[in-house]
N, C-alpha and C positions, 0 to 999 in steps of 0.2 A: 656563897658568893663571895668571889674574889676579887681584888683591885690591884693596878697598879699602872703607874706612871708610865707613859710611853714616849720615850725621847724619839718618835719617827718622824717629827714637822719640824719647822721653823722653829728655834731659841726662843721666840714668844710667845708661842703658841704652850697653852695648858692640854693635855693629853691626858685622859683617864679612861681606863677600861675595866669593866666589869661582866662577868661571867654569872648570870640568873639563871634558875632552874624553869622560869615561866615561859612560855613559845614565845618565839619573833611578835606573835600577831597580839599579844596581849599586851608584849612591852612596847607594840608601835599604840596601841591605843593609848598607852598612856602617858605618851610624847606628844601626840596630835589630837587628840579631844580635849579641848579646852577644858569642860569642867573637869577631868581628871588630870591633865595638865597642871591646873591652878591649885592644884593641891601641894605642888612642890616647886614650881615654877608659877611665881602671880604674874600676872598682866604687867602690875605695876612694875615688875622688873624689866619687862619687854617694851621695845619703841613700840610696834605694833603686835597686836593680839595675833595677826596671821602670818605663817611662817613665810620667809623670804624666800625659801625654794625647799621643792620636797620632790623624792622621788619614790614612789608609793611604796611602803613596808622597808624600805632598805638604807634611807636617809631624808632628814626635815633640820632646815638651819633656820634659826630666827636671830633677831637683833636684839641685844640686851644695853640696855643705861644704867648704870649705876645712881641710886637714888641719891647720892648726896654728891656737891662740892668736889671736883671740877664736873663733875657726869661725864664723866668716859664712857665711849660705847664700844661694843665687842658682838662679833659672832658667835654663836654658840652651834655645832652640829651634832646631833646625835645620828650615829652609825647605827644599824640593827644587822645582826646576820645569826644565822642558826650556830651554835656551838657542838664539838665534836660529844657532848651528855646527850644532844637533846633539848638543850637549855638556848639561852640567847648570848651570844657576843653582844655590848653594847659599850659602843665609843663615844666619849662626850670630848668635842675639841672645840675648844675657847681661843679665838683668836681676835686679838687687839684689833681697834678701827684706827687707823693712825691719821688723826684730824689736822694734821697738819700738813698732808698731802694736798688737803683743800683751800688751802690757803695761798693768795698770789705770790709769784716770787717777787722779795726784795728789789728795788731797783739799785741801789747801792751795794755795795761789797760787804758790809757786815752782816749780820746775820739774822740783824732786828727789822721787822716790817713797820716802818713809822706812819703816822699820817699828817699831812701838812695839815695848819690851820688855814681856815677859810677866810 
């Protein structure tokens, strides 16, 4: 097994790449079958136990939530492909979810969103 950080995505993404001796089908089962995935990625760390998206045998994406405040969320994508040695190249790509993009824009000119007293 080898690992290396890969800076081929946005600066805020965390990308890890591993090569395993196991065939891609076995690695795919480890990231998609809940009982196997639970051993290394517990449901408690996920927003939902079901993947957000999936391309069978190639890529699966989950949404994670920190267990402590401020409970930040991120997307983690697992990409699986055969490597030159007959095993599996496994990429983990974690992207932060910017919760600020879901907030309404302030009507005033400063950077803060304030509520008026009722």
